Structures are given as C-alpha cells and as structure tokens.
All heavy atoms as an XYZ file, in Angstrom:
789
protein
N     123.950     36.096    115.666
C     123.464     34.811    116.103
C     122.707     34.961    117.406
O     122.999     35.820    118.201
C     124.656     33.880    116.318
C     124.840     32.906    115.240
S     126.182     31.786    115.617
C     126.654     31.481    113.950
N     121.767     34.042    117.617
C     120.996     34.051    118.857
C     121.246     32.738    119.586
O     121.164     31.662    118.995
C     119.518     34.198    118.537
C     118.634     34.166    119.743
C     117.249     34.641    119.375
N     116.214     34.174    120.240
C     116.096     34.449    121.523
N     116.997     35.183    122.096
N     115.101     33.996    122.244
N     121.525     32.839    120.877
C     121.780     31.656    121.699
C     120.727     31.590    122.801
O     120.260     32.610    123.292
C     123.163     31.730    122.351
C     124.280     31.899    121.355
C     124.973     33.101    121.265
C     124.640     30.868    120.508
C     126.002     33.257    120.354
C     125.657     31.018    119.593
C     126.334     32.214    119.522
O     127.344     32.364    118.624
N     120.360     30.380    123.195
C     119.429     30.209    124.310
C     120.071     30.672    125.614
O     119.425     31.240    126.465
C     118.974     28.755    124.420
C     118.110     28.309    123.268
C     116.803     29.082    123.180
O     116.165     29.318    124.221
O     116.431     29.470    122.058
N     121.341     30.362    125.760
C     122.118     30.825    126.913
C     123.319     31.558    126.333
O     124.089     30.984    125.574
C     122.597     29.659    127.795
C     123.466     30.167    128.931
C     121.419     28.881    128.332
N     123.453     32.816    126.675
C     124.541     33.601    126.126
C     125.832     33.417    126.901
O     125.858     32.803    127.980
N     126.906     33.948    126.365
C     128.210     33.837    127.028
C     128.206     34.380    128.462
O     128.817     33.775    129.340
C     129.135     34.652    126.127
C     128.487     34.604    124.783
C     127.013     34.591    125.050
N     127.502     35.478    128.681
C     127.460     36.023    130.053
C     126.757     35.065    131.004
O     127.176     34.902    132.157
C     126.781     37.389    130.073
C     127.607     38.455    129.381
O     128.841     38.280    129.271
O     127.023     39.467    128.951
N     125.698     34.412    130.530
C     125.006     33.420    131.350
C     125.897     32.226    131.665
O     125.881     31.708    132.787
N     126.688     31.798    130.680
C     127.624     30.698    130.915
C     128.667     31.090    131.962
O     129.012     30.292    132.833
C     128.323     30.302    129.616
C     127.434     29.646    128.556
C     128.194     29.490    127.248
C     126.916     28.309    129.044
N     129.138     32.319    131.877
C     130.126     32.778    132.867
C     129.519     32.861    134.266
O     130.160     32.484    135.252
C     130.694     34.135    132.452
C     131.642     34.045    131.289
C     132.286     35.395    130.966
N     133.039     35.289    129.760
C     132.567     35.576    128.538
N     131.337     36.029    128.394
N     133.329     35.437    127.469
N     128.271     33.334    134.361
C     127.610     33.397    135.680
C     127.437     31.998    136.261
O     127.705     31.766    137.438
C     126.251     34.087    135.564
C     126.329     35.599    135.561
C     124.962     36.237    135.745
N     124.006     35.829    134.731
C     123.884     36.386    133.524
N     124.674     37.377    133.185
N     122.978     35.955    132.670
N     127.011     31.054    135.421
C     126.840     29.678    135.902
C     128.182     29.087    136.330
O     128.259     28.351    137.309
C     126.176     28.836    134.825
C     124.691     29.115    134.726
C     124.091     28.591    133.446
N     122.669     28.860    133.330
C     122.138     30.026    132.991
N     122.905     31.067    132.758
N     120.835     30.183    132.892
N     129.215     29.441    135.606
C     130.550     28.984    135.965
C     130.942     29.511    137.342
O     131.449     28.770    138.182
C     131.557     29.442    134.911
O     132.869     29.156    135.315
N     130.689     30.800    137.573
C     131.015     31.392    138.875
C     130.228     30.732    139.996
O     130.780     30.458    141.067
C     130.729     32.891    138.850
C     131.672     33.681    137.967
C     131.214     35.113    137.754
O     130.297     35.578    138.483
O     131.755     35.765    136.849
N     128.942     30.429    139.744
C     128.117     29.774    140.769
C     128.664     28.383    141.092
O     128.690     27.985    142.257
C     126.667     29.664    140.297
C     125.979     30.980    140.227
N     124.644     31.139    140.524
C     126.413     32.210    139.887
C     124.307     32.403    140.380
N     125.368     33.064    139.982
N     129.091     27.665    140.060
C     129.670     26.335    140.287
C     130.956     26.407    141.100
O     131.179     25.592    142.002
C     129.966     25.663    138.951
C     128.889     24.770    138.387
C     129.265     24.299    136.989
C     128.631     23.592    139.289
N     131.801     27.380    140.789
C     133.058     27.540    141.533
C     132.756     27.846    142.997
O     133.373     27.281    143.905
C     133.934     28.635    140.892
C     135.089     29.012    141.799
C     134.454     28.172    139.536
N     131.777     28.724    143.242
C     131.402     29.063    144.620
C     130.838     27.836    145.348
O     131.196     27.573    146.500
C     130.377     30.195    144.627
C     130.941     31.526    144.183
C     129.859     32.570    143.940
O     128.684     32.326    144.296
O     130.191     33.628    143.386
N     129.954     27.096    144.682
C     129.379     25.893    145.300
C     130.459     24.864    145.583
O     130.476     24.248    146.659
C     128.306     25.299    144.387
N     131.366     24.706    144.665
C     132.459     23.754    144.844
C     133.323     24.140    146.039
O     133.712     23.281    146.841
C     133.296     23.703    143.562
O     134.359     22.823    143.701
N     133.599     25.420    146.180
C     134.407     25.881    147.314
C     133.680     25.644    148.635
O     134.292     25.237    149.627
C     134.748     27.362    147.144
N     132.350     25.871    148.648
C     131.584     25.631    149.874
C     131.604     24.155    150.248
O     131.772     23.793    151.410
C     130.142     26.119    149.712
C     130.007     27.627    149.836
C     128.559     28.042    150.019
N     127.699     27.611    148.940
C     127.420     28.324    147.857
N     127.956     29.505    147.689
N     126.600     27.852    146.939
N     131.431     23.290    149.256
C     131.440     21.844    149.515
C     132.811     21.412    150.031
O     132.912     20.608    150.955
C     131.044     21.066    148.242
C     131.341     19.589    148.394
C     129.569     21.282    147.932
N     133.866     21.966    149.441
C     135.221     21.603    149.867
C     135.476     21.980    151.323
O     136.265     21.325    152.005
C     136.251     22.276    148.956
N     134.788     23.012    151.814
C     134.977     23.446    153.208
C     134.132     22.662    154.208
O     134.278     22.840    155.412
C     134.650     24.942    153.331
C     135.654     25.864    152.697
C     135.415     27.312    153.081
N     134.091     27.785    152.721
C     133.786     28.434    151.583
N     134.714     28.672    150.693
N     132.560     28.848    151.351
N     133.237     21.807    153.735
C     132.306     21.119    154.639
C     132.994     20.254    155.685
O     132.547     20.195    156.818
C     131.323     20.257    153.845
C     130.219     21.002    153.125
C     129.379     20.023    152.318
C     129.350     21.774    154.103
N     134.026     19.534    155.302
C     134.740     18.661    156.240
C     133.790     17.659    156.904
O     133.885     17.396    158.102
C     135.461     19.489    157.307
C     136.441     20.509    156.784
C     137.607     19.877    156.057
O     138.117     18.859    156.488
N     138.000     20.460    154.949
N     132.856     17.118    156.131
C     131.876     16.165    156.657
C     132.570     14.917    157.190
O     132.235     14.417    158.258
C     130.850     15.791    155.565
C     129.890     14.724    156.058
C     130.091     17.023    155.122
N     133.521     14.420    156.439
C     134.221     13.214    156.862
C     134.879     13.376    158.213
O     134.839     12.473    159.054
N     135.475     14.522    158.441
C     136.140     14.770    159.725
C     135.133     14.742    160.867
O     135.385     14.148    161.920
C     136.845     16.130    159.676
C     137.633     16.454    160.918
C     138.340     17.803    160.805
O     138.818     18.121    159.704
O     138.393     18.508    161.814
N     133.964     15.362    160.655
C     132.936     15.384    161.700
C     132.418     13.974    161.988
O     132.263     13.592    163.158
C     131.786     16.294    161.267
N     132.184     13.188    160.948
C     131.694     11.815    161.144
C     132.769     10.960    161.802
O     132.485     10.121    162.663
C     131.245     11.206    159.795
C     130.938      9.722    159.939
C     130.031     11.949    159.266
N     133.998     11.192    161.415
C     135.101     10.426    161.996
C     135.199     10.652    163.508
O     135.559      9.745    164.264
C     136.407     10.813    161.308
O     137.436      9.972    161.730
N     134.863     11.852    163.948
C     134.892     12.142    165.394
C     133.860     11.323    166.163
O     134.027     11.069    167.360
C     134.666     13.635    165.636
C     135.795     14.559    165.191
C     135.396     16.017    165.355
C     137.070     14.260    165.962
N     132.797     10.894    165.484
C     131.792     10.052    166.138
C     132.391      8.733    166.621
O     131.910      8.132    167.575
C     130.630      9.759    165.186
C     129.730     10.933    164.832
C     128.723     10.515    163.776
C     129.028     11.461    166.079
N     133.443      8.301    165.941
C     134.103      7.039    166.336
C     134.567      7.106    167.786
O     134.561      6.088    168.492
C     135.292      6.778    165.429
C     134.909      6.531    163.990
C     136.101      6.427    163.099
N     136.959      5.335    163.566
C     138.213      5.177    163.209
N     138.786      6.027    162.383
N     138.924      4.167    163.648
N     134.985      8.275    168.217
C     135.483      8.420    169.588
C     134.393      8.164    170.625
O     134.690      7.741    171.749
C     136.070      9.820    169.785
C     137.216     10.199    168.839
C     137.633     11.646    169.072
C     138.383      9.249    169.026
N     133.138      8.413    170.249
C     132.032      8.208    171.183
C     131.589      6.750    171.251
O     130.807      6.388    172.125
C     130.853      9.082    170.772
N     132.106      5.928    170.314
C     131.669      4.531    170.248
C     132.859      3.585    170.128
O     132.909      2.743    169.229
C     130.756      4.343    169.031
C     129.605      5.313    168.953
S     128.651      5.121    167.426
C     129.556      6.185    166.295
N     133.834      3.685    171.005
C     135.044      2.870    170.845
C     134.737      1.371    170.847
O     133.955      0.883    171.658
C     135.913      3.263    172.040
C     134.979      3.848    173.036
C     133.831      4.427    172.262
N     135.363      0.680    169.879
C     135.246     -0.775    169.817
C     133.958     -1.297    169.209
O     133.798     -2.507    169.059
N     133.029     -0.433    168.864
C     131.749     -0.911    168.325
C     131.803     -1.030    166.805
O     132.673     -0.466    166.148
C     130.624      0.060    168.720
O     130.774      1.275    168.011
N     130.847     -1.778    166.265
C     130.725     -1.864    164.814
C     130.381     -0.501    164.219
O     130.804     -0.171    163.118
C     129.650     -2.892    164.430
C     129.971     -4.349    164.745
C     128.777     -5.247    164.433
C     131.197     -4.801    163.970
N     129.626      0.284    164.968
C     129.257      1.624    164.494
C     130.482      2.523    164.361
O     130.543      3.365    163.464
C     128.248      2.272    165.449
O     127.035      1.557    165.432
N     131.444      2.338    165.247
C     132.674      3.141    165.158
C     133.415      2.817    163.867
O     133.875      3.727    163.158
C     133.564      2.879    166.366
N     133.514      1.527    163.545
C     134.160      1.134    162.293
C     133.393      1.681    161.090
O     133.985      2.168    160.123
C     134.260     -0.387    162.185
C     135.233     -0.971    163.193
O     136.090     -0.204    163.702
O     135.139     -2.179    163.472
N     132.063      1.591    161.158
C     131.225      2.085    160.057
C     131.373      3.600    159.906
O     131.393      4.113    158.788
C     129.769      1.715    160.297
N     131.497      4.309    161.016
C     131.670      5.769    160.949
C     132.970      6.131    160.249
O     133.016      7.069    159.444
C     131.630      6.370    162.355
N     134.018      5.375    160.526
C     135.295      5.629    159.856
C     135.203      5.380    158.362
O     135.712      6.159    157.552
N     134.532      4.290    157.984
C     134.364      3.981    156.571
C     133.482      5.028    155.887
O     133.782      5.498    154.793
C     133.759      2.598    156.400
C     133.604      2.195    154.950
C     133.030      0.788    154.803
O     132.828      0.088    155.784
N     132.776      0.399    153.575
N     132.405      5.416    156.563
C     131.505      6.435    156.022
C     132.243      7.759    155.827
O     132.072      8.424    154.810
C     130.303      6.629    156.948
C     129.285      7.684    156.524
C     128.677      7.344    155.163
C     128.198      7.818    157.586
N     133.092      8.124    156.780
C     133.860      9.369    156.682
C     134.744      9.357    155.439
O     134.789     10.335    154.682
C     134.707      9.567    157.940
N     135.422      8.251    155.202
C     136.292      8.142    154.016
C     135.480      8.210    152.729
O     135.858      8.892    151.770
C     137.107      6.853    154.074
C     138.238      6.891    155.090
C     139.129      5.654    154.981
N     138.407      4.401    155.213
C     138.121      3.898    156.415
N     138.514      4.526    157.507
N     137.467      2.745    156.531
N     134.349      7.509    152.705
C     133.506      7.488    151.500
C     132.957      8.879    151.199
O     132.952      9.311    150.048
C     132.351      6.489    151.665
C     132.791      5.044    151.737
C     133.380      4.545    150.435
O     132.980      5.012    149.353
O     134.268      3.666    150.502
N     132.467      9.573    152.216
C     131.946     10.919    151.995
C     133.044     11.860    151.517
O     132.828     12.657    150.615
C     131.302     11.458    153.265
C     129.847     11.104    153.378
C     129.072     10.474    152.449
C     129.006     11.368    154.484
N     127.810     10.325    152.907
C     127.731     10.870    154.158
C     129.193     11.969    155.725
C     126.641     10.973    155.025
C     128.118     12.065    156.585
C     126.863     11.575    156.244
N     134.198     11.777    152.137
C     135.305     12.632    151.692
C     135.661     12.358    150.233
O     135.863     13.292    149.449
C     136.535     12.443    152.583
C     136.438     13.199    153.888
O     135.573     14.098    154.012
O     137.246     12.902    154.794
N     135.718     11.076    149.863
C     136.031     10.725    148.474
C     134.955     11.236    147.524
O     135.256     11.787    146.463
C     136.173      9.206    148.309
C     137.438      8.663    148.954
O     138.321      9.465    149.326
O     137.538      7.428    149.087
N     133.694     11.047    147.910
C     132.583     11.477    147.062
C     132.586     12.998    146.878
O     132.445     13.501    145.764
C     131.250     11.039    147.660
C     130.044     11.477    146.835
S     128.473     11.298    147.712
C     128.701     12.431    149.081
N     132.772     13.720    147.974
C     132.774     15.181    147.887
C     133.970     15.689    147.088
O     133.860     16.657    146.335
C     132.753     15.802    149.285
C     131.446     15.601    150.052
C     131.567     16.187    151.463
C     130.272     16.231    149.316
N     135.097     15.030    147.226
C     136.283     15.398    146.459
C     136.026     15.184    144.966
O     136.344     16.047    144.135
C     137.481     14.594    146.926
S     139.009     15.009    146.085
N     135.431     14.052    144.626
C     135.112     13.761    143.226
C     134.117     14.771    142.682
O     134.271     15.291    141.575
C     134.544     12.331    143.091
O     135.529     11.413    143.548
C     134.157     12.016    141.665
N     133.079     15.087    143.459
C     132.080     16.057    143.018
C     132.709     17.433    142.832
O     132.466     18.105    141.828
C     130.922     16.151    144.018
C     129.852     17.068    143.503
C     128.795     16.717    142.717
C     129.769     18.484    143.693
N     128.065     17.834    142.416
C     128.634     18.926    143.001
C     130.553     19.402    144.383
C     128.250     20.266    142.978
C     130.177     20.746    144.354
C     129.035     21.170    143.661
N     133.538     17.840    143.785
C     134.186     19.147    143.708
C     135.062     19.245    142.464
O     135.035     20.245    141.747
C     135.028     19.398    144.982
O     134.163     19.364    146.108
C     135.733     20.726    144.938
N     135.824     18.203    142.195
C     136.679     18.187    141.008
C     135.831     18.274    139.737
O     136.141     19.028    138.819
C     137.525     16.922    141.003
C     138.728     16.991    140.112
C     139.652     15.799    140.305
N     139.524     15.255    141.669
C     139.436     13.970    141.972
N     139.526     13.063    141.059
N     139.300     13.564    143.210
N     134.747     17.513    139.685
C     133.865     17.541    138.516
C     133.208     18.892    138.326
O     133.103     19.394    137.201
N     132.762     19.508    139.425
C     132.124     20.820    139.335
C     133.123     21.874    138.867
O     132.804     22.733    138.039
C     131.531     21.215    140.691
N     134.346     21.805    139.362
C     135.377     22.757    138.957
C     135.716     22.583    137.476
O     135.862     23.579    136.749
C     136.638     22.573    139.824
O     136.276     22.764    141.196
C     137.725     23.555    139.460
N     135.814     21.343    137.027
C     136.065     21.086    135.601
C     134.920     21.621    134.751
O     135.144     22.251    133.711
C     136.225     19.587    135.328
C     137.541     19.028    135.844
O     138.448     19.819    136.177
O     137.654     17.780    135.921
N     133.692     21.366    135.176
C     132.530     21.832    134.418
C     132.523     23.359    134.341
O     132.221     23.931    133.283
C     131.237     21.310    135.042
C     130.030     21.546    134.215
N     129.816     20.933    133.007
C     128.976     22.372    134.406
C     128.675     21.352    132.494
N     128.148     22.223    133.330
N     132.855     24.019    135.437
C     132.926     25.487    135.436
C     133.952     25.973    134.416
O     133.715     26.938    133.682
C     133.275     25.995    136.840
N     135.094     25.299    134.361
C     136.128     25.670    133.394
C     135.614     25.496    131.962
O     135.834     26.344    131.101
C     137.394     24.840    133.620
C     138.566     25.296    132.761
C     139.853     24.534    133.044
N     139.750     23.136    132.641
C     139.713     22.094    133.472
N     139.792     22.275    134.772
N     139.626     20.862    133.016
N     134.885     24.415    131.708
C     134.344     24.170    130.370
C     133.287     25.218    130.005
O     133.194     25.627    128.845
C     133.763     22.764    130.263
C     134.778     21.672    130.454
C     134.449     20.513    131.130
C     136.084     21.807    129.979
C     135.390     19.503    131.313
C     137.026     20.802    130.164
C     136.677     19.650    130.831
N     132.486     25.647    130.978
C     131.505     26.700    130.712
C     132.197     28.003    130.329
O     131.764     28.689    129.398
C     130.606     26.927    131.932
C     129.591     25.835    132.244
C     128.881     26.135    133.557
C     128.586     25.685    131.104
N     133.277     28.349    131.048
C     134.023     29.572    130.702
C     134.630     29.449    129.308
O     134.614     30.404    128.527
C     135.117     29.840    131.730
C     134.606     30.392    133.043
C     135.728     30.889    133.935
N     136.763     29.904    134.182
C     136.735     28.984    135.137
N     135.699     28.904    135.943
N     137.733     28.131    135.296
N     135.149     28.277    128.993
C     135.730     28.055    127.666
C     134.659     28.194    126.586
O     134.882     28.795    125.535
C     136.383     26.690    127.595
C     137.115     26.455    126.276
C     137.768     25.100    126.236
N     138.772     24.982    127.284
C     139.272     23.833    127.718
N     138.871     22.690    127.190
N     140.175     23.804    128.666
N     133.475     27.625    126.828
C     132.379     27.729    125.859
C     131.971     29.193    125.665
O     131.719     29.625    124.538
C     131.183     26.899    126.324
N     131.921     29.951    126.748
C     131.579     31.374    126.640
C     132.601     32.095    125.759
O     132.235     32.898    124.898
C     131.516     32.011    128.023
N     133.865     31.801    125.960
C     134.911     32.403    125.131
C     134.786     31.987    123.676
O     134.993     32.803    122.767
N     134.416     30.728    123.437
C     134.224     30.251    122.061
C     133.067     30.987    121.388
O     133.160     31.373    120.223
C     133.971     28.747    122.034
C     135.213     27.930    122.385
O     136.326     28.502    122.413
O     135.056     26.723    122.644
N     131.962     31.176    122.123
C     130.837     31.926    121.558
C     131.261     33.356    121.230
O     130.900     33.899    120.179
C     129.651     31.950    122.528
C     128.821     30.695    122.521
C     128.585     30.000    123.699
C     128.260     30.206    121.348
C     127.817     28.846    123.712
C     127.489     29.047    121.345
C     127.272     28.375    122.530
O     126.510     27.242    122.540
N     132.009     33.976    122.143
C     132.488     35.335    121.877
C     133.346     35.377    120.620
O     133.216     36.290    119.795
C     133.292     35.867    123.067
C     132.419     36.242    124.252
O     131.204     36.451    124.067
O     132.972     36.311    125.369
N     134.222     34.396    120.455
C     135.094     34.354    119.289
C     134.284     34.188    118.005
O     134.557     34.854    117.001
C     136.118     33.233    119.421
C     137.092     33.077    118.256
C     137.916     34.348    118.069
C     138.000     31.886    118.490
N     133.268     33.322    118.033
C     132.416     33.138    116.859
C     131.744     34.455    116.487
O     131.665     34.815    115.310
C     131.366     32.027    117.108
C     130.265     32.049    116.050
C     132.035     30.669    117.146
N     131.291     35.193    117.481
C     130.665     36.489    117.212
C     131.651     37.449    116.550
O     131.311     38.149    115.605
C     130.119     37.106    118.505
C     128.862     36.433    119.005
C     127.700     36.562    118.041
O     127.480     37.659    117.489
O     127.017     35.545    117.823
N     132.885     37.478    117.039
C     133.899     38.363    116.460
C     134.189     37.962    115.014
O     134.257     38.804    114.120
C     135.199     38.334    117.298
C     136.348     38.978    116.545
C     134.986     39.017    118.634
N     134.348     36.664    114.785
C     134.700     36.184    113.447
C     133.558     36.352    112.445
O     133.801     36.484    111.249
C     135.136     34.721    113.502
C     136.442     34.463    114.255
C     136.704     32.964    114.340
C     137.608     35.175    113.593
N     132.327     36.345    112.926
C     131.180     36.467    112.025
C     130.658     37.888    111.902
O     129.703     38.119    111.176
C     130.044     35.540    112.476
C     130.371     34.102    112.184
O     130.961     33.791    111.164
N     130.005     33.224    113.097
N     131.268     38.800    112.610
C     130.855     40.202    112.534
C     131.229     40.735    111.160
O     132.255     40.357    110.598
C     131.566     41.012    113.632
C     130.976     42.355    113.837
N     131.410     43.442    113.146
C     129.969     42.771    114.637
C     130.709     44.496    113.519
N     129.834     44.115    114.426
N     130.408     41.614    110.593
C     130.762     42.158    109.274
C     132.171     42.752    109.259
O     132.617     43.339    110.242
C     129.712     43.251    109.060
C     128.575     42.856    109.929
C     129.171     42.149    111.117
N     132.832     42.562    108.151
C     134.204     43.026    107.977
C     134.279     44.540    108.189
O     133.489     45.297    107.658
C     134.669     42.678    106.574
C     136.142     42.771    106.417
C     136.503     42.209    105.089
N     136.919     43.314    104.249
C     137.291     43.195    103.011
N     137.266     42.033    102.426
N     137.676     44.226    102.330
N     135.241     44.941    108.994
C     135.461     46.367    109.232
C     136.876     46.543    109.746
O     137.582     45.593    110.036
C     134.463     46.909    110.267
O     134.787     46.431    111.557
N     137.295     47.785    109.888
C     138.628     48.063    110.392
C     138.771     47.570    111.828
O     139.867     47.264    112.267
C     138.943     49.561    110.308
C     138.040     50.377    111.182
C     136.831     50.905    110.864
C     138.279     50.725    112.546
N     136.282     51.550    111.928
C     137.162     51.474    112.990
C     139.308     50.490    113.446
C     137.066     51.973    114.280
C     139.204     50.992    114.729
C     138.088     51.725    115.123
N     137.672     47.450    112.561
C     137.726     47.028    113.962
C     137.761     45.509    114.099
O     137.831     45.004    115.198
C     136.516     47.586    114.718
N     137.692     44.799    112.994
C     137.633     43.342    113.058
C     138.738     42.734    112.182
O     138.452     42.176    111.132
C     136.249     42.856    112.624
C     136.078     41.382    112.854
O     136.979     40.735    113.374
N     134.939     40.842    112.458
N     139.984     42.803    112.613
C     141.085     42.283    111.787
C     141.097     40.770    111.670
O     141.781     40.224    110.817
C     142.324     42.775    112.525
C     141.887     42.912    113.945
C     140.429     43.343    113.873
N     140.300     40.059    112.510
C     140.289     38.603    112.446
C     139.325     38.066    111.404
O     139.325     36.875    111.125
C     139.918     38.030    113.822
C     140.894     38.373    114.958
C     140.370     37.807    116.273
C     142.268     37.831    114.666
N     138.491     38.926    110.847
C     137.498     38.477    109.858
C     138.208     37.911    108.640
O     139.133     38.514    108.116
C     136.584     39.648    109.474
C     135.528     39.298    108.467
C     134.504     38.375    109.063
C     133.432     38.110    108.010
N     132.573     37.030    108.378
N     137.765     36.756    108.210
C     138.358     36.131    107.023
C     138.215     37.057    105.826
O     137.193     37.659    105.606
C     137.663     34.813    106.725
C     137.994     33.768    107.745
C     137.416     32.428    107.335
N     137.547     31.555    108.496
C     136.578     30.833    108.991
N     135.399     30.829    108.411
N     136.760     30.088    110.046
N     139.265     37.158    105.079
C     139.255     37.988    103.889
C     139.499     39.455    104.160
O     139.441     40.277    103.264
N     139.745     39.797    105.410
C     139.955     41.211    105.751
C     141.300     41.681    105.243
O     142.214     40.944    105.067
C     139.878     41.406    107.254
C-alpha cells in the first residue's frame, strides 16, 4: 500500500507536537501577566491583568491537552498503518498473523 504520509511521518509529527506542547506548558504567561497587577494596584488594568492571566492559562492548558491528545492519536494511527501492512503482507513463515496462515 502507498500512503501520502507514512507511519514514520506520523510518528515524527507526533514527537513535534509533544515537544511544542511541552514548550507551551513551560511558558507561564499567566504568571508573568499576573505580576503586572503589582505595578498597578487598585486600577481597572490590574483587575484586567488578573483576568487575562487566568484566561491565558486556561487557553494554553486546553491547547496543550489537545495537542498531547492529537500526538497520541497520530502515534496510534502510525501503529494501525503498521499493523495493516503486517496483515496484508503475503503469507509466509514470518507472518503468523496473516489470515489463513
């Protein structure tokens, strides 16, 4: 069989997603924005900075979770493609999973 993206490509993309997700998780953007509140005590901007910090943290957490899930699905798809190749390989002593073997 021929695939536009092979199992190895799916695994590489999965690894890139995991790395990107880990980098995003380390950003701590919300914490940095939250510190701005200290420079503007009592102002509307201080309240907005706190809200913005929470929203960014929530958004990044959601994105990180989604990216990690997608990476897992890519690895699973790569394994499924590999299994299809094994099952469709001509029957031989090296392929005990082939139907009718």
